[in-house]
N, C-alpha and C positions, 0 to 999 in steps of 0.2 A: 546368592550370587547374581541375581538379576542386577542388583545395584551395581556390582563390580563391572559387569559388561556395559551397562549404560554409562559409567563413569569413563571408561576407556574410550568409548565412542565420542564422549563430550570433551575429552581432555584438551583438544585443540580445535574447538568448534567455534566457528564465527557464524551466527545466524543471519539469514537474509533479511529478517526483520528484528527489531531490538527485544522481543520477548516481552512477557508480562512485567509490570513494575516490580512486583514482589519477588522477581527472580534476578534483580540487579545484582544482589550479593550471593546468588546461588553457588558460584565457585567456591566461596569460603564455607557456605553452609554444609555442602556435601562431605567436607573434610573435618568439620568441627562438630557438627550436630548429630553425628552417628550415635552418640551416647544415648539418644532417645530411641534408637532402634534395637538396643540390646534388650531382648526378652528374658527376663530373670527366670532362672530354673532350667529344667530339661524339658524340652519339647520335640515333637515330630510333626513334620508337615508333608502333605501329599499334594502334588500339583499335577493336573491333567488337562490337556487340550486336544480337542478333536472336532473337526468340522464346524469351527466357529463357537463351539461350546466350551466353557472354561469352568473347571471345578477345583477348588482348593479347601483343604481341610487341616486345621491345626489343632494339636492336642497336647496340653501340658500335663506332664507327669509329676513334677514337683515345682511349683504347686499345681493342682488339678484345674484345668480349664479347657474349653473347646471353642473353636471358631470355624464356621463353615462359610464358604464364598462360592457363589455360582454366577456365571456371566454368559451372555450371548452376544456375539458380534453380529449385529444386524446387517451391516455392510462395512466398507472400509472406514466409514466415518462415524457410524453410530453404534453405541454399546449400551446394553443393559446389564445391571448387576445387582446382586443382593448378598449382604453379609448378615449372618445369623449368629448372635452371641447370647449367653444366658441373660444379660441385662438389657440388650437392645437388638431390634431389627433395623438394618439400614438399607435403603433402596437408592438406586442411583441410575440416571439415564444421562449419557455424555454424547455429544456430537462435536467431533473435533473440527477446527476451522477448515471449511471447505467453500468453493465457490458456488454461490446460489444466485438466483435471479435478483432478489432484493439485495444481495451483497454486492453484485455488480453495480446496481444503481447507487449504493452508498459510496463506492470508492473505485469504480472502474474495474478493469480486467484483473488487477492484483488484489482486489478485496475479497476477504474470507470471512465468514460468519461461523461462530461456534458457540457452544454453551454447555451448562451442566446443571442437572436438577437432583438435589439430594433430599431424602426424607428419612428421619430417624424416629422410630417408634419404640418407647420403652416397653420392655417385656415384664410387666408387673400384674400378675394374675388377680391380685386383691383389689385393684382399682376398678372403678366403674367406668363405662364407656365415655361419658361427658368429661370426666377428669383425664382420661387417657387422651382424648382429642386435644385438650388444652396442653399436653405435655409433649406433644409431637414437635420435632425440630425440623425446619425446613431451610434449604439454602438454594437460591437460584442465581445462576451466573450467565451472563452474556458476553461474548467477546467478539471483537471486530479487528481484523488484522489487515495491514496492507504491507508492501515491501519495506516501508519505513515507519509504520506506527503499529502500536498495539494498544487497544482500548478495552477495558473490562469494567462492566457494571455488575454489582452484586447486591442482593438483598438477602437478609437472614433473619430467622427467628429461632433462637437457641434457648432451650429450656434447661436451666441449670439449678439443681436444688428445688427450691419453690419460687424461683425468680425467672421471669421471662425477659430475656435480653433480645432486642431487635436492632438491626444495623442495616444502613444502606450506604453504599460506597461506590466511588468512581476512581479508576486509576488510568493513567495515560502515559505511555512512553514513546519517545520519538528518537529515531536513529539518525543523527546528523551525518554519520558516515559508518561504514562497517565496525569501526573501532571505537566510536563514541556514541553513547545513548544518554539522554536526558529524560526525566519523568517526574510525575507528581501524583499525589493520592489525596482525595477528599472523602470524608465520611462523617456520618452522624449516628450515634448510639442513643437508643432509648431503653431505660429500665423501667419495666412495667411495675406499678405499685409505689415506686418512689416518686414518679413523676419527673425524674431527672433525665435530661437529654444532654449529651456531650458531643460537640463537634470537634473534628480534627483535621489536620493536613500535614503533609510532609513533601519534601523534594528529594530527589535522588539522581545520582549520575554513575556511569560506569565507563571506564576506559580500558580497551584491551590493545596490547601491542606486543612487540618482539624486540628485545635488545640482545645482542651478541648470540643470536640463535636460541634464546630462551624467551618462551612466551610468559607474559604476565597479565595480571588482571587487577585493576584498582577500582573500587567502588565505594559509595558512601550515601547515606540517608540522614535526614535530620528533619524532626517534626516540630510543631509550634509549642510542645511542652518542653522542649530543650533537650530531647534524647538525640544524641549524635552517635552514629555508627560508621566506622571506617574499616574496610576490609582490603586485604591484598592477597593474591594468589600467584604462585610461581610454578610453572612446569619445568622443573629442573632437568629431568630426563623424560622426553615426551612418552606418555603411556606407561612409564615406570615409576618416576618419583616426582611427587608434587607436595607443595607446602602452602599453608594459608595461615594468615593472622586475622583477628578481628578485635577492634578497639571499641568499647562501649563506653559512653560517658553521659551521665545525667547532669546537666549543667545546673538544675535547681538545687540539688544537694551536693554537687561535686563528688559523686561516687563513680568511680571508673572500674573497668575490668578488661584485661587483655587476654584473649584466648588463642591457642595455637593447635593446628591439626596438620597431620600429614598422611599420605597414602603411599605405600610401596607395593607395586604390582609386579608380579613375576609369572612366568609360564614354564615351569620345569617340565621336562619329559621324563615320565617314569614308565618303564616298559616301552610300549608303543603309543602311549597316550599323552597328550599335552594337558597338564593340570594347572588351570588359572588359580593363582593365589593373590589375595589382597590383604595386606596388613595395615591397619588403621590405628593411629595414635593421637591422643589429644590431651591437653593440660591448659590451666590458666592460672592467673595470679591469685586465685582463691584456692588452688590446689585441687580443683575438681578434675580427676584424671580418668582416662578410660583407654582401654586396649581392646581391639577387635580383630578377628582373623577369619577371613572367608576362604574356603577351599571347595573347589568345584571338581569332583571326579566323575568318571563315566557313569557311576552308580548312584551317587548322591552328592548333595551339596551340604557342607558342614559349616556352620557359623559358631564361633566361640567368641565370647566377649565378657568383660568384667569392668566395673566402674566403682569409684569410691572417692572419698576425700583424704588427701595426704596419704598416710600409710595404709589406709583402709581399702586399698584399691581392689582387693579380692573378696571384700565383704559382700558385694553383689555380683553375681556371675550368671551366665546364660550359655546353654549349649543347645543348638537346634540342628536336627538332621531332617533335610528335605529330599524327597523322593520324586 
């Protein structure tokens, strides 16, 4: 239900700065891509927060799995975290954008500096230390924000299978006005062993407005390889009913896909308690369908979801109880 509460807060949100470039199409992503959030099978979750310490445990019953997450809020801007899974140990340090001395030098009083460091260590007992070090994945991100700009620089080394993927990228987003943002992305990928390096770039824009009392969001991105993405989102009833579409086109082979997603939020009162409910639906022209329902009760949060192609909608299902 954390996701539901976040979406309600963002339903009619106009940021003071344009936000990161990769979030230009976020309004459509949160209504369409929830299919990736459905955890198949039956699972239990326990979340506990106390005095800046955070603890979360997930346990799958069908199929069996476990996931432990611990975190520490150093202060309002800095957080440490660790995620333990059978196949990987993940460490993360995050400092949210804040006013620092060198941040002020870069952009004046409105300048804010932030960043994130991620380290992923494979949990493979049979591997020796030298090979283990080579398989460690790392991602580093530095962000710089002002009231009108958002800049992000990222470097990463991701080990997938037996191949080392490295990337360096820069994104920039500028808010011409509160309703209009423009941005670009530049990156270079290097695949170790093959000697191949790939450069890329893309442009994007987002417009937010209101017509006849209805909020809408229009966004699009296009890269040098000919991939075009156009999204639209409409807040039909603020905080209650919203709808998004996303059109993807690969101009090199003329393959296209249109996706649709909607969220229906409600707060029925049962007994003396208000019970937030969020129903999520999505489909596309390839008939990839998904349904999810989030219910937040005073005792537990329940998430139910299923997805599949055409009539196999209930082939993959998930039920999660969070305490």
